[in-house]
DRENPA-3360 file (N, C-alpha, C; in nm, 2 decimals, always signed):
BEGIN
1 = MKAIAAIV = -2.38/-2.05/-0.70/-2.26/-2.00/-0.75/-2.25/-1.85/-0.73 ~ -2.36/-1.78/-0.74/-2.36/-1.63/-0.72/-2.32/-1.60/-0.58 ~ -2.36/-1.69/-0.49/-2.33/-1.66/-0.35/-2.18/-1.67/-0.32 ~ -2.12/-1.77/-0.38/-1.97/-1.78/-0.37/-1.90/-1.66/-0.43 ~ -1.95/-1.62/-0.54/-1.88/-1.50/-0.60/-1.90/-1.38/-0.52 ~ -2.02/-1.36/-0.45/-2.04/-1.25/-0.36/-1.95/-1.26/-0.24 ~ -1.93/-1.38/-0.19/-1.84/-1.39/-0.07/-1.70/-1.36/-0.11 ~ -1.65/-1.41/-0.22/-1.52/-1.38/-0.27/-1.50/-1.23/-0.29;
9 = NEILGLFV = -1.60/-1.16/-0.35/-1.59/-1.02/-0.37/-1.58/-0.94/-0.23 ~ -1.66/-0.99/-0.14/-1.66/-0.92/-0.01/-1.52/-0.94/+0.06 ~ -1.47/-1.06/+0.05/-1.33/-1.09/+0.11/-1.23/-1.00/+0.04 ~ -1.23/-1.00/-0.09/-1.13/-0.91/-0.16/-1.15/-0.76/-0.12 ~ -1.28/-0.72/-0.10/-1.31/-0.59/-0.06/-1.25/-0.55/+0.07 ~ -1.23/-0.65/+0.16/-1.17/-0.62/+0.29/-1.02/-0.58/+0.27 ~ -0.95/-0.63/+0.17/-0.81/-0.60/+0.15/-0.79/-0.49/+0.05 ~ -0.87/-0.47/-0.04/-0.85/-0.37/-0.15/-0.98/-0.29/-0.16;
17 = DDQGLALS = -1.01/-0.22/-0.05/-1.13/-0.14/-0.05/-1.10/+0.00/-0.11 ~ -0.98/+0.05/-0.09/-0.94/+0.17/-0.15/-0.82/+0.14/-0.25 ~ -0.85/+0.14/-0.37/-0.75/+0.11/-0.47/-0.64/+0.21/-0.48 ~ -0.66/+0.33/-0.45/-0.56/+0.43/-0.45/-0.46/+0.41/-0.34 ~ -0.51/+0.37/-0.23/-0.42/+0.34/-0.11/-0.34/+0.21/-0.14 ~ -0.40/+0.11/-0.20/-0.33/-0.01/-0.23/-0.22/+0.01/-0.33 ~ -0.25/+0.09/-0.43/-0.15/+0.12/-0.53/-0.03/+0.21/-0.47 ~ -0.07/+0.30/-0.39/+0.03/+0.38/-0.32/+0.13/+0.29/-0.24;
25 = ILGVVAVA = +0.07/+0.20/-0.16/+0.15/+0.11/-0.08/+0.24/+0.02/-0.16 ~ +0.19/-0.02/-0.28/+0.27/-0.10/-0.37/+0.38/-0.02/-0.42 ~ +0.36/+0.11/-0.45/+0.47/+0.20/-0.49/+0.57/+0.22/-0.39 ~ +0.53/+0.23/-0.26/+0.62/+0.25/-0.15/+0.71/+0.12/-0.14 ~ +0.65/+0.01/-0.15/+0.72/-0.12/-0.14/+0.82/-0.13/-0.26 ~ +0.78/-0.09/-0.38/+0.87/-0.09/-0.50/+0.99/+0.00/-0.47 ~ +0.97/+0.12/-0.42/+1.08/+0.21/-0.39/+1.17/+0.15/-0.28 ~ +1.11/+0.08/-0.18/+1.20/+0.02/-0.08/+1.28/-0.10/-0.14;
33 = IVLALGVH = +1.22/-0.17/-0.23/+1.30/-0.28/-0.30/+1.42/-0.22/-0.38 ~ +1.39/-0.11/-0.45/+1.50/-0.04/-0.52/+1.61/+0.01/-0.43 ~ +1.56/+0.07/-0.32/+1.66/+0.11/-0.22/+1.75/+0.00/-0.17 ~ +1.68/-0.11/-0.13/+1.75/-0.22/-0.07/+1.84/-0.30/-0.16 ~ +1.78/-0.33/-0.28/+1.86/-0.42/-0.37/+1.93/-0.34/-0.48 ~ +1.88/-0.23/-0.52/+1.94/-0.16/-0.63/+2.05/-0.06/-0.59 ~ +2.02/+0.01/-0.48/+2.12/+0.11/-0.43/+2.20/+0.06/-0.32 ~ +2.16/-0.05/-0.26/+2.22/-0.11/-0.14/+2.22/-0.01/-0.02;
41 = APSIVTGA = +2.11/+0.06/+0.00/+2.09/+0.15/+0.11/+2.09/+0.07/+0.24 ~ +2.13/+0.14/+0.35/+2.13/+0.07/+0.48/+1.98/+0.03/+0.51 ~ +1.97/-0.07/+0.60/+1.83/-0.11/+0.63/+1.75/-0.01/+0.70 ~ +1.82/+0.08/+0.78/+1.75/+0.19/+0.85/+1.68/+0.28/+0.75 ~ +1.75/+0.31/+0.64/+1.70/+0.40/+0.53/+1.58/+0.33/+0.46 ~ +1.59/+0.20/+0.43/+1.49/+0.13/+0.37/+1.36/+0.12/+0.46 ~ +1.39/+0.09/+0.59/+1.28/+0.08/+0.68/+1.21/+0.22/+0.70 ~ +1.29/+0.32/+0.71/+1.23/+0.46/+0.72/+1.15/+0.49/+0.59;
49 = AIVLGCAA = +1.19/+0.45/+0.48/+1.12/+0.48/+0.36/+0.98/+0.41/+0.36 ~ +0.98/+0.28/+0.41/+0.86/+0.21/+0.42/+0.76/+0.28/+0.52 ~ +0.81/+0.31/+0.64/+0.73/+0.36/+0.74/+0.67/+0.50/+0.70 ~ +0.76/+0.59/+0.65/+0.72/+0.72/+0.62/+0.63/+0.72/+0.49 ~ +0.67/+0.63/+0.40/+0.59/+0.62/+0.27/+0.45/+0.57/+0.30 ~ +0.44/+0.47/+0.38/+0.30/+0.42/+0.41/+0.22/+0.52/+0.49 ~ +0.29/+0.59/+0.59/+0.22/+0.69/+0.66/+0.17/+0.80/+0.57 ~ +0.25/+0.84/+0.48/+0.21/+0.95/+0.38/+0.10/+0.90/+0.29;
57 = ALVVSVLR = +0.10/+0.78/+0.25/+0.00/+0.72/+0.16/-0.13/+0.72/+0.24 ~ -0.13/+0.68/+0.37/-0.25/+0.68/+0.45/-0.31/+0.82/+0.47 ~ -0.22/+0.92/+0.50/-0.27/+1.06/+0.51/-0.33/+1.11/+0.39 ~ -0.27/+1.08/+0.27/-0.33/+1.13/+0.15/-0.46/+1.06/+0.12 ~ -0.47/+0.93/+0.15/-0.60/+0.86/+0.14/-0.71/+0.91/+0.22 ~ -0.68/+0.94/+0.35/-0.78/+1.00/+0.44/-0.82/+1.14/+0.39 ~ -0.73/+1.22/+0.35/-0.76/+1.35/+0.30/-0.85/+1.35/+0.17 ~ -0.82/+1.25/+0.09/-0.91/+1.23/-0.03/-1.05/+1.19/+0.01;
65 = AKT = -1.06/+1.10/+0.10/-1.19/+1.05/+0.15/-1.27/+1.16/+0.22 ~ -1.20/+1.25/+0.28/-1.26/+1.36/+0.36/-1.33/+1.46/+0.26 ~ -1.28/+1.48/+0.15/-1.34/+1.58/+0.05/-1.42/+1.51/-0.05;
% end
């Protein structure tokens, strides 16, 4: 049973290794949902928010890991 738990933890670790990055990306997705459904922004604006937001989250994550 411990082996199965260890395997599951390893698999989850592949997807959520950096909790700060995961939370940042969830925040970006939440903002995109608000833009798309709440404000009815054009799809280009929503797409740009996702791309730029995820890129910014990645840069911040890399800079945090560097120091």
